[in-house]
Structure formats: C-alpha cells, structure tokens
N, C-alpha and C positions, 0 to 999 in steps of 0.2 A: 155130115153127121148121118150115120145109119141107125135108123130106128129098128131094132131087132124084134120088140115085142111091146104091145100096148094092152094093158089089162085094165079097163076102165071100172070093173067091179071092184077091184082091190086098189085102184088108183096107183098103179105101178107101171113104169115105163123103163125098159131096158134099151140102152143105146150104145153105139161104138163111136168113139170120137175119131175124126180124120185129120183135123188140122187145128190151127190156132184160133180160127173163127169159131169152131165148135167149142173150145174151152172158154172163149168169150161169151158165147151164148149160154152155156151152162152157168158161168159166173153170174149172169143176170136172172137165172131161173132157180138155181138151188138157194133155198132159204133155210133160215134157223128153224130147227125142229123137224126138218125133212129127214127121212131115213135113207141112207146111201149104202149100197152093197157093192163091194169091188175086191179083186185080188190085190194083195199088198204084201210088203215085208215088214216084220216087226222082230225087234231084238228079244230073244228069249233066253233067260238065265236058267240054265239046267243044273249048274253046280254052284254052291256058295263060293264067294270070292272070285269067281270067273267073270269075264266081261260079257259072256253070253255070245249067242250067234244069231244072225238075221235069218229068220225062216219065212218062206212064202206061205201065205194063208188067205182064206176068205174071211172078211169081217163085215159086219153091218154097223154103221155108226148113226147116232143121232147128232144131227149137225148143230154146231155152235157158231162157227164162223167159216167164211169162204174168201179166199184171196187169189187174185189173178197175177201170175208172174210171167209177163210177156216174153222177157228176154231169156228165160230159162225154159220156155215152152211148157209150162205146167200150171195146173190149177190145184191150189192146196185147200183141201176140205178137212177142217178140224172138227172132231166130236167125241162123244163118249161111246164106248164099245157096247153094243146091246146084243150081238150075236157073234160067235166065233168058236174056235176049238177051246173047250174048257181046260184042256191040259196045259195050254200056253198063255191064255189071257185071263184077266180078271175083268168081269163085266163092271161098267161104270168108270173104268179108267179111260184116260184120254189116248187118242191115236189121230194121225193125220194121213189122209190119202194124198198122194202126189199124182194127180190125174194128167196124163200126157196124151198126145195124139196116138191113135191106134190102140186105145184102151176101152175095155167094155165096163159099164157100170149100170146099176139098177137104182132108179130113184122112185121112192115111195112118199107121196105127198097126202095130206089130209084130203085135199081136193085139187085135181089138176085143172088149171083154167084153160079155156079154149085158146086164148092168146099165147099161152105158154107152149102148148102142143103145136101150135102154128109156127112159132119161132123155132122149135126143134126141127120141124119138117122143111123149113125155109132157111135153115142156117146159112148165113151170109156167103154169097159167091164172090165177094170182094177179095183182092189179093191179100193172102195171109202174111206174105213176106215183104210187104211194102215198107220200105224205110227211107226216109227223105232227111238229109242233112241240109238246113237252111242257115246260110251266113248272111246277116244284115250288117252291111259295112258302110262306114263313112270315114272321113278323115280322123284317124286316131281312136276310133270306136267301132267295136264289133260285137254283135250278140250272136251266139251260135245255139241252134236248137235241134233236137233230134225228134222227128215227127213220124208217127206210124198211124195206122187205123184205130189204134187202141190207146195211144198216149201222146202227150206233147211234153217233152222234157228239155228245159233250158240246160245246156251243158256248161256254158261259160259267158262271161262278159269280159272282153279284152279291151283295155284302154292303153294308149301310148301317146305321149306328148310329141307332136309332129311340129318342128320349127316353122315359123311363118315364112313368107316369100321373101322377106328382108335378109333372111339368113342365106349363107352359101348353099347352092344346090346339093353339094356333097353331103352336108349335115342332114338336109331334108331326105336325101335318097337313103342315107344310112338308117334314119329313123323309120322310114317306110319299110325298109327290108327287114328290120327287127319286128316291126308290127305284123307284117305279112308272115314272117317265120313262126311267130307265136301262134297264129291262126292255123298255119300249115301243120305245126306239130299236133294240135288238137285233131285236125282232120285225119292225119295219119294214124293216131291212136284209135280213133273210132272206126275207121275203114278196116283196121287190122282185127278189131274186136266184134264188128257188126257187119252184116251183109247190107251195105247201103245201095240202094237202087238209083238214087237220084241226088244231085247236089244242086241247090239253088243259091245263087249269089245275087242279092238284092241291095238296093241302097241308091242314093242320089249321086249325081255327077259322074266322074270318071273313075272314082276309087274302086268301084266294083269291077270295071273293065281291066284296070291295071292289076287288081289282085288275081283276076281270072287268068291273065297272061302269065303272072308270076307262078300260079298254081300249075299251069301246063308245062311251063319251063322246068320246074323243079321235080316234077313227077312223070312217070311213064304214062303215055296216053292209054295203054291197055290196063293200067292199074286203076284209073278213074272211071266212075260211072258217068251217065249222062249229066251234063252241066246245063243249067238254064241261067241266063243273065237277065235280071228283071229290075225295072225301074221301081224305086221305092223312095219314101220321104226321108228316111234316117237309117241309122245303124242300131236301132233299138228293137225291142219286142214287137212294137206296134207295126213296124216294117215287115216283120214275119207274117202277120195277119194280112197285111196288103198283099204279100206274094201269094198266099193261099187263095186269094180272091182273083189273081191276075188272069188274063186271057191266055198268057203263054203256057199256063199249066192245064189249060182246058183239054189238051189231048190226053191227059192222065185221068180225067174225071170219071170215065166209064167204069173203071175198075177200082177206083180209090175212093173209100167211103168218106174220109175226112174232107176231101175236096168237094164232094157232093153236098156234105152237110154245111160247109162254108157257103156254098152258092145258095142253099135254101135259106140260111139265116140272113143273107144279104137281101133276098126277095122279102123276107118278113120285115126287116128294118125299112126297106124301100116302101112298103105298103103302109107302115106306121106313119110315114111323113106325107104320103100321097093319097092314101084311101083307107084310113084307119077304121072306117065303118065296117069293112069286111074282115076285120081281126077280132077274134074273141080270146079272152084271157081268163084263166082260172076255172075252177070246177063248176061253179054256178053258171057262168056264161056258156061254157062249152057243153055242159049237160043239157041245157035249154036248146042250144043249137043242134045238139045230137038228136034230141027227140023230134026235131022238125026235119031232120034229114039235110041240114044246111051246111055241113062241113065238107069241104073239098079236100083239105089236107090237115091232119093233126100232127103236132110236134110235141113229144113228150121227153123230158130228160130221163135218162135210166135210173136215176136215183129214186124216182117216183115209183119204180117198179121193183128195184132191188133193195131188200132189206126193210121194206115198209110193212105196216101192220095189215093184218088179214082184211080189215074193213076198208082200208085205203086201196089194197089191191083189187078188191071186189068192185069199188067205184070206178077204178081206172079200167078194169075189164069190161064194165058195162058200157063205158064210153067207147072203148076201142071196138067192141063188137057192134055198136050202133053205128059208128063211122064206117066201118068196113061193109056192113049190111046195107048201107045206103050208097055204096060205091066210092066212098072216100078212101084216101091213102093215109097210112099211119107211118110216122117216122120216129123211131126210138133214137135219140141222140146221145152220144157218148159224153158224159160230164168231165171225163178226163182231158178233154180238149177245150180250148177257148170258145169254140162254137157251142158246145153243150153248156158251158158256163154262162153264155150270153142268154141262153133259154132259161136257165135257173134264175138269172138276174131279172128276167121278164116274168117270173112266176112258175117256171117249170112245165107249164102246160099252155100251149098256144095253138090256135086254129085259124086257117084261112077259110073264110066262108064262100059259098057259091053266090050269095046275094046279101044285100044289106038287110039287117033285121031291126 
C-alpha cells in the first residue's frame, strides 16, 4: 500500500493499492458513512431509449457497504454519490466502486484512528496469492477445502461405498478407482480455475498414500503444485484443521498468515488448559490488564473492528494503543477462517498476560 498523502486536519488519506493484501486491509478500515473518492466508470444515458454508454469519471461516495471479493481481486464499495460531474450524475443515487490493485483512492473519515493509519502503513507482507487445496481422505470419504490467507471454503464432500475385505479385490479396486477419480475431477477443475500453490493430502492409514500415488500417475508432474502427505484422524473437516497445525507445514508459516494464526490459537488453547491465570478474556478483563501494562499479546477478531459502532471502535482503539505502548503485540484475526471463529467463540477479544493478576 502506497500512502500518497495524509491530511490530519481534514481527516483525509489518499492511497494507492498494490495487491490483494491492501484490498483486505481497506476492507477492514473503510466503514459506513466514510466518504470515498476514486476514478470509476458509470453508464450514462445521453439519448432517450438508448442503452447509454460507460464514461470514465471521478466520483465521491458516502459509503453504505463494503464487500471483499478475493477471487476476482476487487473490493466493492457501495454508496450514494455526493460529488461528481453534474451533467452525468444525480446526487444521492447509488454507485459502486470496484477497487482493484494499482488503483488510487481517497478516504475521508470523521476521525482516523491511530490503529487504522498504522494498518495502512504496515499492510501485510504475507503472500497475497497463497492458495492451498486440502483433501482430507479416509476409506470412502473425502472432504476438500480451498484455503487462502483470506478465506476457508469447503468445496465438496465426496462419499463412496467401498466393499469390505470379504469381497473380491477387483470390486474393491474398482470402487477405489471411482472414488479417487471423483476427487481428481474436482482437483482438475480447481487447478484450471485457480492458481493453487500447494496441495495437502491428509487422513488416517494408507488411503492418503494410495490416493497420492493415484494422483501422480494420472496427472503430469509439471502440472501439479507441491504436495504434502500428512497424518490426520479422519476424512472430515476436523482433519483439515489438524493439517493446518501440523509440523509438516511449518516451512510455509513464515509467509502464510493463516498458518501463523492457527499456531497462535493452539498456543492460547494450550494455556487455557495449563496456565489459565495468564489469559484474559473480554473488554473488562483486558482493559484492566492494559492499564497495568500486563498484556504480552492481544488477539482480536476482525469483526470487532469492521462494521462496529463508533463507541466500540474507540474502546478497541484505546486497548490496542495501550498494548502497543507497553511493548505488547496485537494480532487481528480473520473471522473468515476457523481460527478466527475460535476467537469469536471465546469472546472475540483475548490476551496472553506477562504475569498472573
């Protein structure tokens, strides 16, 4: 993210987006009633009964909603027009900005928070194009998910009746081949439509090994990304979460946010069971610990920052500033991932303390 201008008197910041991480950052910063200016295209009807034509122009919107579209590389900001060429637009009508990488925009807030400006300046250095396909597989059952730094999407659950060992091996082999072929079809579709960096095959026993061999035999090695084979307890969604915690994926953690977040959640859950006195939960406990400079690490679900009331934002801002001023670290976790959902289930705001209180 390039910050082109900061005008604190007018509470206006102009930026130029560079990648998908920047769009994600703006998704968590732009709020309802903010005023956004950008170049755009809008259909203008110059003659009655004509379809009109799309004209380039500069508009300013009063924001009503913001949506992040990861796989189309855009941020959609919808609002009412408050400034623009009077010949072509009617003020108060709706328009949507499709903000993409390498686009300039100006954001005007009633009050820019210190933490928001910091997030703009430190827009994530994690891999923007990281996409991992995980197949959790056991006999006759497979769960397939597509995971990025911004989302966790279950693509399909595939079930197939595999005859038991008392049946002829030929029947079992045929059933396995049909089962594996169904999974391979889904992999092919996703690799064609999405730039997948990594495939993870996880599950119990030897089924994952056999499927891995089947996958390599039926596809060209140059066609496949890096494949990891990981032990897990089942072919269900829970096995995918196990894989994200595995040591085998540790090599990816340096540049992959979701893997770092998973590791941190595991640390919190471990402390809950072994040393719960150094865990603080909720605004009251954490505010008290912040005033005493006792917070080592703060974990906050992004939903507490995005789309919340002004009063709530100011409370969170006070906590974040207090934690950082005392040398603590702040982690904003993505609620679109199971890791972020775990934080929400625990109260959305959790801290690891330096000492027992």
